[in-house]
C-alpha positions as CSV (number, residue, x, y, z in Angstrom):
1,M,-19.6,-8.6,7.0
2,D,-20.0,-11.1,4.3
3,M,-16.4,-12.9,4.9
4,F,-18.7,-16.1,5.3
5,N,-20.5,-15.4,1.9
6,G,-19.3,-18.2,-0.8
7,K,-16.8,-19.7,2.3
8,V,-17.0,-23.2,3.5
9,I,-17.7,-23.0,7.4
10,L,-17.0,-26.2,9.9
11,I,-18.1,-26.1,13.4
12,T,-17.0,-28.9,15.9
13,G,-19.6,-30.1,18.3
14,G,-22.2,-28.4,15.7
15,T,-25.3,-30.4,17.0
16,G,-24.6,-28.5,20.7
17,S,-26.9,-25.5,22.0
18,F,-24.3,-23.2,20.5
19,G,-23.9,-25.0,17.2
20,K,-27.6,-25.0,16.2
21,K,-27.7,-21.1,16.8
22,F,-24.6,-20.4,14.9
23,A,-26.1,-22.6,12.0
24,E,-29.5,-20.7,12.5
25,I,-27.7,-17.1,12.3
26,V,-25.2,-18.2,9.6
27,L,-27.9,-19.5,7.5
28,A,-30.5,-17.0,8.1
29,E,-28.0,-13.8,7.3
30,Y,-24.9,-14.8,5.4
31,S,-24.4,-17.0,2.3
32,P,-22.0,-19.8,2.6
33,A,-20.8,-22.2,0.0
34,K,-21.3,-24.9,2.5
35,L,-21.7,-25.2,6.8
36,I,-20.5,-28.3,7.6
37,I,-21.5,-29.7,11.0
38,Y,-19.2,-32.1,12.9
39,S,-20.1,-34.2,15.6
40,R,-20.5,-37.9,17.1
41,D,-23.9,-38.0,17.5
42,E,-26.0,-39.4,14.5
43,L,-29.8,-39.1,16.5
44,K,-28.9,-35.2,17.0
45,Q,-27.7,-34.9,13.4
46,Y,-30.7,-36.3,12.2
47,E,-32.8,-33.9,14.4
48,M,-30.9,-31.1,13.0
49,K,-31.8,-32.1,9.2
50,E,-35.4,-32.0,10.3
51,Q,-34.9,-28.4,12.1
52,F,-32.9,-27.1,9.2
53,S,-34.1,-29.1,6.2
54,K,-34.9,-25.6,3.5
55,Y,-31.3,-25.0,3.6
56,A,-29.2,-27.0,0.9
57,N,-25.9,-25.6,2.0
58,I,-25.5,-27.7,5.3
59,R,-23.7,-30.8,5.8
60,Y,-23.6,-33.3,8.4
61,F,-20.1,-35.3,9.1
62,I,-20.1,-37.8,12.0
63,G,-16.9,-38.0,14.0
64,D,-14.9,-37.0,16.7
65,V,-12.6,-34.3,17.3
66,R,-10.2,-37.2,18.8
67,D,-9.9,-38.5,15.7
68,K,-7.5,-36.8,13.5
69,E,-7.6,-39.2,10.3
70,R,-11.6,-38.2,10.0
71,L,-10.6,-34.5,11.1
72,M,-8.3,-34.5,8.3
73,R,-11.0,-35.7,5.9
74,A,-13.6,-33.5,7.1
75,F,-11.2,-30.6,6.9
76,A,-10.6,-30.7,3.3
77,G,-11.1,-27.3,1.6
78,V,-12.8,-25.4,4.4
79,D,-12.1,-21.8,5.3
80,F,-13.2,-20.7,8.8
81,V,-13.5,-23.2,11.3
82,V,-15.4,-22.8,15.2
83,H,-14.3,-25.3,17.8
84,A,-17.2,-25.9,20.1
85,A,-16.7,-29.4,21.0
86,A,-16.0,-30.3,24.6
87,L,-16.9,-32.1,27.4
88,K,-18.0,-29.6,29.8
89,Q,-19.8,-31.2,32.8
90,V,-17.8,-30.4,35.7
91,P,-18.9,-33.0,38.0
92,A,-18.5,-35.7,35.4
93,M,-15.1,-34.6,34.4
94,E,-13.9,-34.4,37.9
95,Y,-15.0,-38.1,38.1
96,N,-13.6,-38.9,34.5
97,P,-10.5,-37.1,34.1
98,T,-8.8,-38.9,31.1
99,E,-11.9,-38.6,29.2
100,A,-11.9,-35.0,29.4
101,I,-7.6,-34.7,28.5
102,K,-8.8,-36.8,25.7
103,T,-11.5,-34.3,24.1
104,N,-10.3,-31.2,25.4
105,I,-6.9,-31.3,24.8
106,N,-6.1,-34.1,22.6
107,G,-8.8,-32.9,20.7
108,A,-7.2,-29.4,20.5
109,M,-4.0,-30.7,19.6
110,N,-6.0,-32.4,16.5
111,I,-8.0,-29.1,15.2
112,I,-5.1,-27.3,14.9
113,E,-2.7,-29.7,13.4
114,T,-5.6,-30.5,11.0
115,A,-6.0,-26.7,10.6
116,L,-2.2,-26.4,9.4
117,D,-2.4,-29.1,6.8
118,K,-5.5,-28.4,4.9
119,G,-4.8,-24.3,5.2
120,V,-7.6,-23.2,6.5
121,K,-8.1,-19.6,7.0
122,K,-9.5,-18.8,10.7
123,I,-10.1,-20.9,13.5
124,V,-11.8,-19.3,16.9
125,A,-12.1,-21.9,19.9
126,L,-14.6,-21.3,22.1
127,S,-13.4,-21.1,26.0
128,T,-15.1,-20.8,29.6
129,D,-14.8,-18.6,32.4
130,K,-13.7,-21.5,34.1
131,A,-10.4,-21.7,32.4
132,C,-9.4,-18.5,34.2
133,N,-7.6,-19.8,37.5
134,P,-9.0,-23.0,37.5
135,I,-9.8,-25.2,40.1
136,N,-11.6,-27.9,38.3
137,L,-10.7,-30.5,35.4
138,Y,-12.6,-28.8,33.1
139,G,-11.3,-25.3,33.9
140,A,-7.7,-27.0,33.7
141,T,-8.3,-28.8,30.2
142,K,-9.8,-25.4,28.1
143,L,-7.0,-23.2,29.9
144,C,-5.0,-25.8,28.5
145,S,-6.4,-25.7,25.3
146,D,-6.4,-21.7,25.1
147,K,-2.9,-22.0,25.6
148,L,-2.6,-24.4,22.4
149,F,-4.7,-22.4,19.9
150,V,-2.3,-19.2,20.6
151,A,0.3,-20.6,20.5
152,A,-0.8,-22.3,17.3
153,N,0.1,-19.0,15.7
154,S,3.6,-19.5,16.5
155,Y,4.1,-22.3,14.2
156,A,1.6,-21.1,11.4
157,S,3.3,-19.9,8.3
158,V,2.8,-16.1,6.8
159,S,-0.4,-17.0,4.7
160,G,-1.2,-19.9,7.2
161,P,-3.9,-20.4,9.3
162,R,-5.0,-18.0,12.3
163,F,-5.8,-19.2,15.6
164,S,-7.7,-17.3,18.1
165,V,-9.8,-17.6,21.5
166,V,-13.4,-16.4,22.9
167,R,-14.0,-17.1,26.4
168,Y,-17.4,-15.8,27.9
169,G,-19.4,-17.0,31.1
170,N,-22.4,-19.3,31.5
171,V,-24.8,-19.4,28.5
172,V,-28.4,-18.7,29.5
173,G,-30.5,-22.5,28.9
174,S,-27.3,-24.0,27.5
175,R,-26.8,-27.9,28.3
176,G,-25.7,-27.8,31.8
177,S,-27.5,-24.5,32.7
178,V,-29.4,-24.1,35.6
179,V,-32.3,-22.5,34.3
180,P,-34.0,-25.9,32.9
181,F,-32.8,-27.3,36.5
182,F,-34.3,-24.8,38.1
183,Q,-37.3,-24.8,35.9
184,K,-37.9,-28.3,36.7
185,K,-38.0,-28.0,40.6
186,I,-40.7,-25.8,40.3
187,A,-43.4,-28.3,40.6
188,E,-41.5,-29.5,43.8
189,G,-41.8,-25.8,45.6
190,T,-38.4,-25.9,46.4
191,L,-35.2,-24.6,44.3
192,P,-31.9,-26.0,45.4
193,I,-29.0,-23.3,46.2
194,T,-25.8,-23.9,46.2
195,D,-24.5,-20.3,48.2
196,P,-26.4,-17.5,48.7
197,E,-23.6,-15.4,47.7
198,M,-22.7,-17.2,44.3
199,T,-22.5,-15.0,41.2
200,R,-22.2,-15.7,37.5
201,F,-21.7,-13.9,34.4
202,W,-24.4,-14.6,32.4
203,I,-24.8,-14.3,28.2
204,T,-27.4,-15.7,26.0
205,L,-26.7,-17.9,23.2
206,E,-27.8,-15.6,20.3
207,Q,-25.0,-12.7,22.4
208,G,-22.7,-15.5,22.5
209,V,-22.6,-16.6,18.7
210,R,-22.6,-12.9,17.5
211,F,-19.7,-12.2,19.2
212,V,-17.7,-15.1,18.0
213,I,-19.1,-14.0,14.1
214,K,-17.5,-10.5,15.3
215,A,-14.1,-12.1,16.4
216,F,-13.7,-13.3,13.0
217,E,-13.8,-10.0,11.4
218,R,-11.6,-8.6,13.7
219,M,-8.7,-11.7,14.7
220,T,-5.3,-11.1,14.0
221,G,-4.6,-14.3,15.6
222,G,-3.6,-14.6,18.7
223,E,-6.0,-12.7,20.8
224,L,-8.4,-14.4,23.7
225,F,-11.6,-12.5,23.1
226,V,-13.8,-11.4,26.1
227,P,-17.3,-9.9,25.9
228,K,-18.6,-7.1,28.3
229,I,-21.6,-9.3,30.0
230,P,-23.8,-8.4,33.0
231,S,-23.3,-10.4,36.6
232,M,-26.3,-12.3,38.0
233,N,-26.8,-13.4,41.9
234,I,-28.3,-16.7,42.3
235,M,-31.1,-15.8,44.0
236,D,-32.2,-13.4,42.5
237,L,-31.9,-16.1,39.5
238,A,-34.1,-18.2,41.7
239,K,-36.9,-15.4,42.4
240,A,-37.1,-14.5,38.6
241,I,-37.7,-18.1,38.0
242,G,-39.7,-19.7,40.8
243,P,-41.0,-16.3,42.7
244,D,-43.4,-18.5,44.7
245,C,-41.0,-21.2,45.8
246,K,-39.0,-21.6,48.6
247,T,-34.9,-22.1,48.4
248,S,-32.8,-24.1,50.6
249,V,-29.3,-24.3,50.6
250,V,-27.3,-27.3,49.5
251,G,-23.4,-26.4,49.7
252,I,-21.2,-26.0,46.4
253,R,-20.5,-28.6,44.3
254,P,-16.6,-30.2,43.7
255,G,-14.8,-28.1,41.9
256,E,-17.4,-25.0,41.9
257,K,-16.4,-21.7,42.5
258,L,-18.3,-19.2,44.4
259,H,-17.3,-16.3,41.6
260,E,-16.2,-16.3,38.2
261,V,-13.2,-14.5,36.8
262,M,-12.6,-13.9,33.2
263,I,-9.6,-11.7,33.5
264,S,-6.8,-12.3,36.0
265,E,-4.4,-9.7,37.6
266,D,-2.0,-12.0,36.3
267,D,-3.8,-11.3,32.6
268,A,-4.2,-7.8,33.3
269,R,-0.6,-6.4,31.7
270,N,-1.8,-8.0,28.4
271,T,-5.1,-6.4,28.1
272,K,-6.6,-4.1,25.9
273,E,-9.9,-2.6,26.7
274,L,-12.7,-2.1,23.6
275,D,-16.0,-0.9,23.7
276,D,-17.5,-4.0,23.8
277,C,-15.0,-6.7,25.2
278,Y,-11.3,-6.8,26.6
279,V,-8.8,-8.4,24.1
280,I,-5.9,-10.6,26.2
281,Q,-2.9,-10.1,24.0
282,P,-0.1,-13.1,23.7
283,A,3.2,-12.5,25.6
284,F,5.1,-13.9,21.9
285,H,7.6,-11.9,20.1
286,W,5.8,-12.0,16.9
287,W,2.7,-10.2,17.9
288,D,2.0,-6.8,16.6
289,A,1.5,-4.6,19.8
290,N,-0.6,-2.2,17.4
291,S,-3.0,-4.8,16.6
292,H,-5.8,-3.2,18.8
293,A,-4.2,0.0,18.7
294,A,-8.3,1.5,19.1
295,G,-8.3,-0.2,22.4
296,K,-6.7,1.3,26.0
297,D,-4.6,-0.6,28.3
298,V,-6.6,-1.7,31.6
299,P,-4.7,-1.2,35.1
300,N,-2.2,-3.5,36.4
301,D,-4.6,-4.8,39.4
302,F,-7.3,-5.1,37.1
303,R,-9.5,-8.1,37.9
304,Y,-12.6,-9.2,35.8
305,S,-14.8,-11.1,37.9
306,S,-18.6,-12.1,38.3
307,D,-18.8,-10.2,41.7
308,I,-17.2,-6.9,41.4
309,N,-18.5,-6.6,37.7
310,Q,-19.9,-2.8,36.8
311,Q,-22.8,-4.6,34.8
312,W,-26.1,-6.6,36.8
313,L,-28.9,-8.3,35.8
314,K,-32.1,-7.3,38.3
315,V,-35.1,-10.0,38.6
316,D,-36.9,-8.7,35.8
317,E,-34.2,-8.7,33.7
318,L,-33.6,-12.1,34.4
319,R,-37.6,-12.8,34.0
320,E,-37.5,-11.3,30.5
321,I,-34.2,-13.2,29.5
322,V,-36.0,-16.6,30.7
323,K,-39.0,-16.0,29.2
324,N,-37.5,-15.4,25.8
325,L,-35.8,-18.5,25.8
């Protein structure tokens, strides 16, 4: 794919785990005119400048997605946007709900309105498995964000921006991941387990970035892309990281699910299955039902959940993934 070559790309939350991996892959494999890192933290931007110092086409823009005026300045001349900025720590968002709303919902509205005004071509917003049938505030705000991005296609002109969403599960080793937490606990000899039955979808940073890049290639605007990825059991992960450690059951935290769902039965009627992913299509009159004609309809009672997934990671596979982080 050469659609990034010669183009200007901006990523919000660009100094996060996803943003750094995205920059690494895009700068190494494509030739964008500019890659703009938009984020709030000047220290992280300084550290990222050191890491990517050999690239002359990367720029750093301090700003917050809550600040529409700043976004208007940053989006000038931008062709493609990856919206990765979010407040996502579940316990913190339960305690600070208004902050989650300001960033995850109001920030999404600012991105959409700025993209429309500045003539951006394509925008892909990152979502989360927690946005499907949410039980915590983080998931609820991301569901609202997803709806905003899908609906934004309704009032974009024929030649205007196209908005799509990518939803996937837990990212191995990212900020907030259980992997570094377990690694710190190894020295204590005991790993705290929320529930022995807990399962999660599992994806690496590189897989997540490449899936987003592919979404840019095949999106028509309005889709919610969900990759086919494996599940893991929390006890298997504990064995992979600390095979000699004991485990202690501490209970599920507020706002946490036992299993994660990425596609519910209610979304099944609008979902197509492709070779590597599922596509939840928008239920709007403007949607072209032939946009993903190569896909097949999923059953009406279909549910894509981490506990009934067909792909599972074994202990040895989990150990190899963690070792290669």
